[in-house]
Every structure is written in structure tokens, then in C-alpha cells.
C-alpha positions as CSV (number, residue, x, y, z in Angstrom):
1,M,-35.6,8.6,-122.4
2,P,-34.4,11.9,-123.9
3,L,-30.6,12.3,-124.0
4,I,-29.4,15.9,-123.3
5,G,-25.8,16.6,-124.2
6,Y,-23.5,19.1,-122.4
7,A,-20.2,20.2,-124.0
8,R,-17.7,22.5,-122.4
9,V,-14.4,24.2,-123.5
10,S,-12.2,26.3,-121.3
11,T,-11.1,29.1,-123.7
12,E,-12.3,30.8,-126.8
13,E,-9.5,29.3,-128.8
14,Q,-11.0,25.8,-128.2
15,T,-14.0,24.5,-130.1
16,P,-16.7,22.3,-128.7
17,L,-17.5,20.8,-132.1
18,P,-15.8,17.4,-131.5
19,Q,-17.7,17.0,-128.3
20,S,-21.0,18.1,-129.9
21,Q,-20.4,15.6,-132.8
22,A,-19.8,12.8,-130.3
23,L,-22.9,13.7,-128.3
24,K,-25.0,13.8,-131.5
25,S,-23.6,10.3,-132.4
26,A,-24.6,9.1,-129.0
27,G,-28.2,10.1,-129.7
28,C,-28.6,13.4,-127.9
29,I,-31.7,15.2,-129.0
30,E,-30.4,18.6,-127.8
31,I,-26.9,19.7,-127.1
32,H,-25.8,22.7,-124.9
33,E,-22.4,24.2,-125.4
34,E,-20.5,26.4,-122.9
35,Q,-17.2,28.2,-122.7
36,A,-16.1,28.3,-119.0
37,S,-13.5,27.0,-116.7
38,G,-14.0,23.5,-115.3
39,G,-13.2,24.8,-111.8
40,N,-16.1,27.2,-111.9
41,R,-19.2,25.6,-110.5
42,A,-21.4,28.6,-111.2
43,R,-21.8,28.1,-115.0
44,P,-25.0,29.6,-116.4
45,V,-25.5,27.1,-119.2
46,L,-25.0,24.1,-116.9
47,A,-27.3,25.7,-114.3
48,R,-30.1,26.1,-116.9
49,V,-29.7,22.5,-118.1
50,L,-29.9,21.2,-114.5
51,E,-32.9,23.4,-113.9
52,R,-34.8,22.3,-116.9
53,I,-33.9,18.6,-117.0
54,G,-36.8,16.4,-116.1
55,K,-37.8,12.9,-114.9
56,G,-36.4,10.2,-117.1
57,D,-34.0,12.5,-119.0
58,T,-30.3,11.7,-119.1
59,L,-27.5,14.3,-119.0
60,V,-24.7,13.1,-121.3
61,V,-21.1,14.3,-121.5
62,V,-18.1,13.1,-123.5
63,R,-15.8,12.8,-120.5
64,I,-16.3,13.5,-116.8
65,D,-13.9,16.4,-116.8
66,R,-16.2,18.3,-119.2
67,L,-18.8,18.4,-116.4
68,A,-16.7,18.5,-113.2
69,R,-13.1,18.9,-112.2
70,S,-13.7,17.5,-108.7
71,L,-15.4,14.4,-107.4
72,S,-17.4,16.4,-104.9
73,H,-18.9,18.5,-107.8
74,L,-19.6,15.4,-109.9
75,L,-21.4,13.8,-107.0
76,E,-23.3,17.0,-106.3
77,V,-24.6,17.2,-109.9
78,V,-25.6,13.5,-109.8
79,E,-27.5,14.0,-106.6
80,R,-29.4,16.9,-108.2
81,L,-30.3,14.7,-111.2
82,E,-31.3,11.7,-109.0
83,A,-33.6,14.1,-107.0
84,K,-35.4,14.8,-110.3
85,G,-35.5,11.2,-111.4
86,A,-32.9,11.9,-114.1
87,F,-29.7,10.1,-115.0
88,F,-26.1,10.8,-115.9
89,R,-23.9,9.2,-118.6
90,S,-20.3,9.8,-119.6
91,I,-19.4,8.4,-123.1
92,E,-15.7,7.7,-122.5
93,D,-16.0,6.7,-118.8
94,P,-17.8,3.6,-117.4
95,I,-20.5,5.7,-115.7
96,D,-24.2,5.5,-116.6
97,T,-26.5,5.9,-113.6
98,A,-29.4,4.3,-115.5
99,S,-27.5,1.0,-115.3
100,P,-26.5,-1.1,-112.2
101,Q,-22.8,-1.1,-113.3
102,G,-22.8,2.7,-113.7
103,K,-24.4,3.2,-110.2
104,F,-21.8,0.8,-108.7
105,T,-18.9,2.8,-110.3
106,L,-20.3,6.0,-108.9
107,Q,-20.7,4.4,-105.4
108,V,-17.0,3.3,-105.6
109,L,-15.9,6.8,-106.4
110,G,-18.0,8.2,-103.5
111,A,-16.6,5.6,-101.2
112,A,-13.0,6.4,-102.3
113,A,-13.7,10.1,-101.7
114,E,-15.0,9.4,-98.2
115,F,-12.0,7.1,-97.5
116,E,-9.6,9.8,-98.5
117,R,-11.4,12.3,-96.2
118,A,-11.2,9.8,-93.3
119,L,-7.4,9.3,-93.9
120,I,-6.9,13.1,-93.8
121,R,-8.8,13.4,-90.5
122,E,-6.9,10.5,-88.9
123,R,-3.5,12.0,-90.0
124,T,-4.5,15.3,-88.6
125,K,-5.5,13.9,-85.3
126,A,-2.3,11.8,-85.1
127,G,-0.2,14.9,-85.8
128,L,-2.0,17.0,-83.1
129,T,-1.6,14.2,-80.6
130,S,2.2,13.9,-81.3
131,A,2.6,17.6,-81.0
132,R,0.9,17.7,-77.7
133,T,3.1,14.9,-76.3
134,K,6.1,17.0,-77.2
135,G,4.7,20.0,-75.3
136,R,3.7,22.0,-78.4
137,V,0.3,23.7,-78.4
138,G,-1.4,24.0,-81.8
139,G,-3.3,27.0,-83.0
140,N,-2.6,30.6,-83.7
141,P,-0.5,32.3,-80.9
142,G,-2.2,35.6,-81.7
143,L,-5.7,34.0,-81.1
144,R,-4.6,32.5,-77.9
145,A,-3.4,35.9,-76.7
146,R,-6.7,37.5,-78.0
147,D,-4.7,39.9,-80.2
148,P,-7.1,42.2,-82.0
149,A,-5.2,42.1,-85.3
150,A,-5.2,38.3,-85.3
151,L,-8.9,38.2,-84.4
152,R,-9.8,40.6,-87.2
153,K,-7.8,38.5,-89.6
154,V,-9.6,35.4,-88.7
155,R,-13.0,37.2,-88.9
156,L,-12.2,38.5,-92.4
157,A,-11.0,35.0,-93.5
158,R,-14.3,33.5,-92.3
159,Q,-16.3,36.2,-94.1
160,D,-14.4,35.5,-97.3
161,A,-15.0,31.7,-97.0
162,Y,-18.7,32.3,-96.4
163,M,-18.9,34.6,-99.4
164,E,-17.2,32.0,-101.5
165,R,-19.7,29.4,-100.5
166,L,-22.6,31.8,-101.2
167,N,-21.2,32.6,-104.7
168,E,-21.0,28.9,-105.5
169,T,-24.8,28.5,-104.8
170,A,-26.0,32.0,-105.9
171,Q,-27.3,30.8,-109.3
172,Y,-29.9,28.6,-107.4
173,W,-31.4,31.3,-105.1
174,V,-30.5,34.8,-106.2
175,P,-32.7,35.0,-109.3
176,H,-35.7,33.7,-107.3
177,V,-35.2,36.2,-104.5
178,R,-34.6,39.1,-106.9
179,R,-37.8,38.3,-108.8
180,L,-40.2,37.2,-106.0
181,R,-39.4,39.5,-103.1
182,P,-41.1,41.4,-101.5
183,D,-44.2,40.4,-103.3
184,M,-44.1,36.8,-102.0
185,A,-43.7,35.6,-98.4
186,W,-40.4,34.1,-97.4
187,E,-42.0,30.7,-96.7
188,D,-43.1,30.4,-100.4
189,V,-39.9,31.7,-101.8
190,L,-38.0,29.1,-99.7
191,R,-40.2,26.3,-101.2
192,I,-39.6,27.5,-104.7
193,V,-35.8,27.7,-104.1
194,N,-35.7,24.2,-102.5
195,G,-38.0,22.6,-105.1
196,P,-35.3,21.2,-107.4
197,L,-32.6,20.7,-104.8
198,P,-31.7,17.4,-103.2
199,E,-32.6,17.0,-99.5
200,A,-29.0,17.5,-98.3
201,R,-28.6,20.9,-100.0
202,R,-31.9,22.5,-99.2
203,W,-32.0,25.8,-97.4
204,T,-33.6,26.7,-94.1
205,Q,-35.4,30.0,-93.9
206,S,-32.8,31.4,-91.4
207,R,-29.9,30.4,-93.7
208,L,-31.6,32.0,-96.7
209,L,-32.3,35.2,-94.9
210,R,-28.7,35.4,-93.7
211,A,-27.5,34.9,-97.2
212,V,-29.9,37.5,-98.6
213,K,-28.9,40.1,-95.9
214,T,-25.2,39.5,-96.8
215,Y,-25.8,40.1,-100.5
216,V,-27.9,43.2,-99.7
217,R,-25.1,44.5,-97.5
218,D,-22.6,44.1,-100.2
219,G,-24.8,45.6,-102.9
220,F,-25.5,42.4,-104.9
221,L,-29.3,42.5,-104.1
222,P,-31.5,45.6,-103.6
223,A,-32.6,46.4,-100.1
224,E,-36.3,46.1,-101.2
225,V,-36.1,42.3,-101.1
226,L,-36.0,42.6,-97.3
227,Q,-39.2,44.6,-97.0
228,R,-42.2,43.0,-95.4
229,A,-44.3,41.1,-97.8
230,G,-47.8,42.5,-98.4
231,R,-50.9,40.5,-97.5
232,R,-52.0,38.2,-100.3
233,E,-55.5,36.8,-100.7
234,T,-55.6,33.0,-100.0
235,D,-56.9,32.3,-103.5
236,D,-53.9,34.2,-105.1
237,R,-51.2,32.2,-103.4
238,L,-51.1,29.2,-105.9
239,P,-51.3,31.4,-109.0
240,A,-48.4,33.4,-107.6
241,I,-46.3,30.3,-107.0
242,V,-47.1,28.9,-110.5
243,A,-46.3,32.3,-112.0
244,A,-43.0,32.3,-110.2
245,I,-42.0,28.9,-111.6
246,K,-43.1,30.1,-115.1
247,G,-41.2,33.3,-114.7
248,A,-37.9,31.5,-113.9
249,D,-38.2,29.5,-117.1
250,P,-40.7,30.8,-119.7
251,D,-40.3,27.6,-121.8
252,V,-41.2,25.3,-118.9
253,T,-43.9,22.8,-119.7
254,L,-47.1,22.3,-117.8
255,Q,-46.0,18.8,-116.8
256,A,-42.7,20.2,-115.5
257,I,-44.6,22.7,-113.4
258,C,-46.7,19.8,-112.0
259,D,-43.5,18.0,-111.1
260,R,-42.1,21.1,-109.3
261,L,-45.4,21.6,-107.3
262,L,-45.2,17.9,-106.4
263,E,-41.6,18.3,-105.2
264,M,-42.7,21.4,-103.1
265,R,-45.6,19.2,-101.7
266,E,-48.1,21.8,-102.7
267,R,-51.7,20.6,-102.8
268,T,-54.1,21.4,-105.7
269,P,-56.9,23.9,-105.3
270,R,-59.1,21.0,-104.3
271,G,-56.7,19.7,-101.7
272,R,-55.3,16.8,-103.7
273,T,-51.6,15.7,-103.8
274,S,-51.6,14.8,-107.5
275,W,-51.2,17.6,-110.0
276,Q,-52.5,17.6,-113.6
277,P,-51.5,19.9,-116.5
278,S,-55.1,21.2,-116.7
279,S,-54.9,22.5,-113.2
280,V,-51.6,24.2,-113.8
281,K,-53.1,25.8,-117.0
282,M,-56.0,27.1,-115.0
283,L,-53.7,28.7,-112.4
284,L,-51.6,30.3,-115.1
285,E,-54.7,31.8,-116.7
286,R,-55.7,33.2,-113.3
287,A,-52.1,34.5,-112.7
288,E,-52.3,36.3,-116.0
289,K,-55.6,38.0,-115.1
290,L,-54.0,39.0,-111.8
291,G,-51.1,40.6,-113.6
292,L,-48.6,38.1,-112.1
293,L,-47.1,37.0,-115.4
294,E,-45.0,39.4,-117.5
């Protein structure tokens, strides 16, 4: 199983060399270094690593905090890896999802996080109940009075929260939308976006459209992406999808494209469910003839 190392430092004054040496000693065949804040989930190097990692690979870090600063982010990354059949290992922590002990440790961490959330919910409910028995009504007085200024403030706060959530996931869908629309139908763009994502984090078409419209409104995406997709010949659909996967990662292997098509539940030109590199190669050659590959 190939070991892929990830080393991160927060500032330019720090050096990732000690981490890289430890990862090399652990047997990593390739090591990716990044300078970014641990609180920033939208890290381009990490995003590329998670996009390219394949079945049977193991993502290795020196310590958990080099990958994630929060348990929710750690579990999110591990879910993405598991969806691809890959594993996660931390050298200095007792976590290796390829082993029963490592999986158990991760399950304990997840259970602890859920327990903490349950305690917070119970304390909140108890506080609200106590306040009501004393005659106090919770909530914003301005909202109860339908004050326009208070309503506007809440609306802006919700918009800011929505934008923050979009920005955390933008690395997974914006490049595909920018590159594929309006040449490809939304249904196919959606399947390409959802391909590498775990079930719980996949988009619906309505959610993706709302996100795209928001980014177009704020100038982060060109208005052309919302134009109606042109009609495409039936025979051109699979070459277009394969070309889109290749365009997102020019170094992607034929087998990796097979895996992506399998995740997307696309059938081969002959209607089969199992993909072979030879079929992908044929579609790439057709895509090149159609001018779909740059």
C-alpha cells in the first residue's frame, strides 16, 4: 500500500523539513509540503492530495494537528479517504485506520465528539426551560417586535454564515463548474462533483445551483456558467465526462479514471458496470478528436 505523506507548517519562518524526514523514515513514497494555517480547511495542497489519493493508499502525517485542528475536520478527511478505500495514519498518535486498533481509536474520538454535542444540547434545553419558568422569554426582542433593523441584521448574519460554509467547500466544486459549464449539463457536472465525496457530503442539484448563483452574484464565477447547456450528441457524453476528469487532474491514471466512473455509477459504452483502462483510453482518444481535451 503506497504511503503518501503530508507535512504542514503555519508560517514561512517554520520549516517542514523535520516532518518530511519523519515521513520519509516512515516509508512515504511521496511527500507533499504546505504552508497554511491549521484552521483553514481550504488548503490547496491538501485538496489535491485528497483528490488524487486512490484505493489502498495511506495518507500519513507526523501528528494529527498537522492535518486538522478540529475533530470534525479530522473525521471529515477520514470519511473522504474511506469513501475512496484509502487509509489514514498519524505517526505520533495511535491512529491507523488500516488496523482494528486505529479504527477503534477513531470511533472513540467520534463518540466523544457526539457526546459533547449532546451535553451542549441538553444544557441549552435546561437553560431555556429554567428561563421560561421564571417568566423570561428567550430570543431577540427586536425580532419578536419585527423590527426592520433587527430583521436585516439577522438576514445578513445568515448570508455571512452561508458564504462561510460555501467557502469551506469551494475547492471541491468551483473548479469543476468553472471548467465544465455551460458546455456540460448540470446533471453530469453534479455527478463529477459528487464522485469523490462521501455520501453524507454529496450535493443535490438544487443546492449546487443555489451555491453557483450566489458565487455568480458576488462575482466569484462568471455569469456564463448559468447559461443553458447546448445539446450534445449521445455518443459524445462519455468522452466529455472522461475529458472533464482528465482536465481536473492531467496526471490522473487510466485506472483512477475507471475508479471515478465507477463511483459515479456510469456504465461503459457497452452498458457494463465494470470499467477497464482500455475503455477509458478509447474515450480519451475520442475526446481528443472532438476537441474536448486541451
